[in-house]
Every structure is written in C-alpha cells, then in structure tokens.
C-alpha positions, 0 to 999 in steps of 0.5 A: 273569913269573917264574911264566911263565918257571918253567913254560916251564923246567919244561916244557922240562925235562920234554921233555928228560927224556922225550927221554933216557928209555927203553931200546931193545928188541925187533926194529928197526922200519923207518921211511921219511923221504922226500926233502925231508920236514920234521922235522914230517913225520918226527915223524909217520912216527915216530909212525905206527910207534910209535917215539915217543908224541907227535909234538908234543912230539918236534917241540918237542924237535927245535926246542929241541935244534936237531936239526930243521934237518938230517935225512937222508932214507932208510929207517931201522931203529930200535928201540922205546924208543930215546931221542929224543936218539938218534933225532934223532942218527940222523936227523941223522947218517944212522945206522940208514940202510939200503938196501932191496932186493926180490928177486922170486920166479923171479929168477936170479943173473944178474938178482940180481947187478947189482940187489944191486951197485947197491943196496949200491953195490959192484962187481958182481965182489964180488957174483959172488964172494959167491955162490960162497962155499965155506963156504955151499956146503959148509954147504948141501951144494950140488954146483954152483959158485954159490948159485943158487936159495938166495938167497931172494926177499924184501925186505931192508933192509941198513944202509949199508956192508953188504958183498956177502958179508954181504948174500948170507949174510943172504939165504941165512940167510933161505932156511934160516929159511923151510925147513920141517922137514916137507919133509925127510920129503918128501925121503925119500918122493920119493927125492931130496935137498934140492938136487933139491927146490930145483931142481924148485921153481925150475922150478915157479916159472918155469912156474906162473902160478896158485898152485893149479897149482904142485903139479900142475906139480910132479907132471907133472915127477915123473911124467916122471922116474919114467917115464924121460922127459925133462923138456923144461922151457923154463925149463931151456933159458932158463937153458942159453942163459946170457942172457934171450930173449923166447921160446924158439925151436926152434933153442934146444932144441939148445943143448948144456948139462947144464941143457938138459932137452930133451937130457938126462934127469933134473933139471938139475945145480941150480936155474935160479932162486930159488923162493919158499915156495909153489913149495918147498912144491909141490915137496915136496908134489906133487899126486896126479895122473897127468898127463904133459903140460901146455900154457898158455892165453891166460889163464894157466892150463894144460891138463893131459893124460895122453897125447900124443894128448890133449896134441896135441888140447889144443894144437889147442884152445888154438890155435883159441881164440887170435885171429889177427891180420888181415893188413895191407891191400893198398896201391894207389898211383896215379900220372899220367904222360906228356908227351903228355897221356895219363893212365896208372894205375900200380898197385903192390901190396905184400903184407904178410908173414904174422904169425909166429903165424898162420903156424904149422902142425902137422906129424907125423913118425915117424922113431922115435916119434910127433913132433908139432911146430909151427914158425913159418915166419918166426921158427923158433919151436918149439912142441913137443908130445910128441917133438921133433927138435932137429937135429942131436940125437936125438929127445926126448920133450916135456912142456909149456908156453908162457909166463912173466912179463915180469920173468923170461922169456917162452916160446913152447914148449909140450910 
C-alpha cells in the first residue's frame, strides 16, 4: 500500500516537473481549439503541432491541476518549449488567443475595411483612419491618400486586442517583406517607379485568370503605354465607379475619374486592388511579346492580338463559340366563352424578350478612327474592341477583356 502511494506520488511529481520544465523559443505556432472541444481533443491538437510531447501525460497533468475544466476555444499562437502550466493557463484564460483573417488577392480597401473591422471587432472608422496612416504613406513614398494596393493579401493571425492601426501596419510590413529587391532594377529598365509597378500589378491581378498569362497581360499594357494608347482597362473603370458592379456597362465607360483609363492616358494615380506576389513579379518582368489587345474566352484564357483587325476577328470567333440561349417558348392560352352554347377559342400569344447576350450586334463607325463596338440592346452593356466612343466624351483607343472572379468583379467589356 505504501509502495503504491509512493509510486503515485513519484509519478505525479514527475508529471508536474515536466509541466514546469522548458523555455519558450522560436516562432509561435498556430493551434486551433475547436468550439466544444474537450481537454483531451485539445491535447491531441497540441501534440500534432509539436507543442507537447505526450498527450496522455498532458491530459493527466490537466486532470491533476484542474486545468482541464475550463478551456476557451479559438486560435492560439504558442511557442515550442512553453511549459505545460503556461499552456494550460493560456487555454483557461484565453491568453495567446488570436483572430485570423484572410485577405484574398485582388481585394480593394472597400472590401478589406469591413472584413478587418469585423475580425478585430473595431469600428470601421478606425480601419479607414489606419489605411490613411501618413507615416506609412511617407515611408513607402505613396502619392495617393490611402494604402490601396499595399495592404498585402495573405492570412494573418492577430492577437485579441490588436488595434486597426497595428493590424494595418503588420499587413503593410508584409508587403515590404515580400518585395523582391530584384524588382528595383526592373523599375529602371521599365522607366517607372514602385507605385507605378504596384499599380500595374493591381490591374494584372484583376484581369488574369491563368497564372501563365500574367506576364503577357502586363506586356500588353506596357506596349500600349509606350505607344501613347489609352490602357482601357476594365478594372480601372470598376474602381472609378466607387462601388462593385456585376459587369461594366457601356455607360460606365464615361464615368469621370482620373482612374478611368478609357478617358485618360497613362496609368491611374494608384493601385486599384491588392496584388499578390505573382502579379507583382509579372509587372516587374513582363513577357517579350508585341501584343496590343486581348479578349477573354469562356474557359478563362485570353486571345492576344497585335492589330485592331485581328482583335476584332478574335472577338467574332469568341462570340461564335459562345452558346446562345434558346428564346422562351410561345405560350398559347385557350378559353371557352359564350352564353349561347357556342365555343370560341381565344388565342393569346406572348413573345419572350430576347436575351441580352443574344441581342448583341457589332457595328462599325469611323468618325475619326475605326470604331468596333458591341452594345447589348436591352442592357446597354459595352463590349468594345479598338476605339470606343464613350458619349459625350471623345473617342478613345481600347484594349481588352471580359471577365473576373466572382469574389471581386465581373465585367463584360472586351477591348
């Protein structure tokens, strides 16, 4: 009996000694404790990440110490070597608990602001103030009023209590860490500054669907800049509108804004979204191709062309391969009437309105330069190819594309 008690006491002492040993070191590791998880399940999660060695001994320690009764769910950041007593204390008190947020590539500040405010549980006004941090704007030499394009798209784990300013600074620091020093030499070759490159990368981010096409899309826009042509990039129109639209309409091309590259030559004043590393690399290293136009196809790839005539032909080919929706069937209603016993058939026919896509037509005008455009009769959707007249403005020269991912934008303008 005495021996059994001694062994138990010795075992408990060893467990508590192991619980107090160790010293935190290295980078913090993220571990998720699901809502409703038991202490045993938490021990298994900690063991999978290597934060504890033996989940069985850890469970025994939790039982002996009483720390297994009140753990808080959530995402924790804990360092390897942290003593068990500190891990249990963190799980009980919610210390080390973090809020996780993912910023997708191509998101704008208009989309990031409410997402970050909701994650940090802070007012949206504080996030709006943080993205106008004058110290960060000056350090990055950003000429615009906000950090648009420099809030790097990534997954972040912010400790509970993180302020909007602290979070935004961490996201901007992430941009600086991801910036490749080799891109600085590209700036000299391309004769642009870093803000120009980030702006180009943001347009590429919004346009590209296939990774291998990013450098080619960047090359098209650089080629147009060198020739003094307007970029006519749909993402800049979306940004100029100041709110998300399902697709860019012909009337939208006339919106007055320095970001509207259908009206103004050169790059817009700043980025129109947050580009990822792939788009930044494409903007820094555009493909060596002569293309000036591109149009998106149904499967997401683009057809690139050198001349307006070739581009117009490509648009026709893309349109020809797009399945047309069948018109709605004609409805015939029969009714029997008459008090004299006679039966009369009254036929009522309704013709369904044409689908916006099938109603599209191509017209050509030549007021000053060749104009090739497609306008949906029912919606006024613009599908411009080459020069586009955005009444009441002057004719402008267009480039490319229809599309975009659902999370950020969808356009129907092809240049």
